N, C-alpha and C positions, 0 to 999 in steps of 0.2 A: 489232649484231647477233650476233657470235660469243659475245658474254657472255650473251645471251638463251638461245642453244642450250646453253651450258653450264649455266645455270641449270636448264633445263627437263629436263636429261638425269640430274641429281643425285638425285632421288627413284628412278629405275630403278637406280641402283647402291646406294643405302641399304636398300631394302627387302630385295632378295635377301641382303644381307650379315647384316641383322637376323635373316632366317629361318634362314640357316646357324647363326649364334650361337645361336638359340633352339633348334634341333634338338640341337646339340653340349650344350648345358646340360641339356636334357631326358635325352638319352641317359646323359650322366655321372650324374645323378640316379638314373635308373632302374639303371644298371650297378653303381653303387657305393654306393649307399645302400638303395634300396627293395628290390631282388632279394636282396641278402645279409641284410636283416633278415628279410624272409619266410621265405628257405631255412633261415637261422639259428634260427629260432623251432622249425621242425619238426625239426632236429637237436638242439636243446637248447643252442644257442649265444647267449649274450646279444647285444644289437643293437651294442654298441661292439666286442666281438670280432669280429663278423660283418663290420662295416665296415673294421675293422683288416686283417682277412685279405684282403678284397676290394682294399684298397689295396696290399697286400704288406707291410704294416708288422708284421704277425704271423706266426708259423709257421702254415702252413696244412696241418695234418694233417687227415684226415677227421673229421668229429665223429662220425658213426656207424660202428659196425663194418662193415668191407667183407666181403660174401660171399666165402667160399672155394669154389673150384671143384675138383670131383672128377674132372674130365674129364682124360684123357690126352693129352699133347701129340701132334700129328699132323705129320708131315714133310711140308714143302711142295714137296718135289721127290725123286724117286727116284734121283738121283744119289747114289753113294756115293764120297766121296774117299777110297778105300783107298790104301795104299802102293804098290800094283801100278798103279792107274790114274795116280797122281802120277808113278811112274817112267816109264810109258810116253809121259807127257806131256813129261817132261823129255828123254827120248831118242827122238824121233819116228824113223819109218821115212820118209826122205826118198823113197825109190825107190817106195814104195806111194803116197805123196803126188802124185808126179809122174806115175803111172800113173792115178790117179783124176782129176787134172786134165785129162789127154790124152783120157781118155774122156768127161769132161763137153765138152770143146771139140768132139769128133766129134759128140756128140749135137746140139749147138747147130748145127752146120754142117750136118748131115744130117738133122736133125729125128726121129730115131728113138731109141728107148730103148736102156739100156745092155745 
């Protein structure tokens, strides 16, 4: 009886494994063969060079000239790390910090603003 259970269970193990292998092979063909050839044609790269680039075997420089941008760089923050700011951070006013911490503690205890 146990050998019959094992024999009937085998197809449920083989089919999922075969489906996974099929998906991996299809994805590899699509990603490393089909797409590089199609994209390489539009960029003027031959099929062999496109496949080699997709596999990382050939240097991958852009096939087409990349557009240049005329926009100016924008700061991501308004923080300016000037020498004065760095000096103040290096030499903090501990009494001022203690006063601020005491005020914050009073606000938490009494529930009113500073």
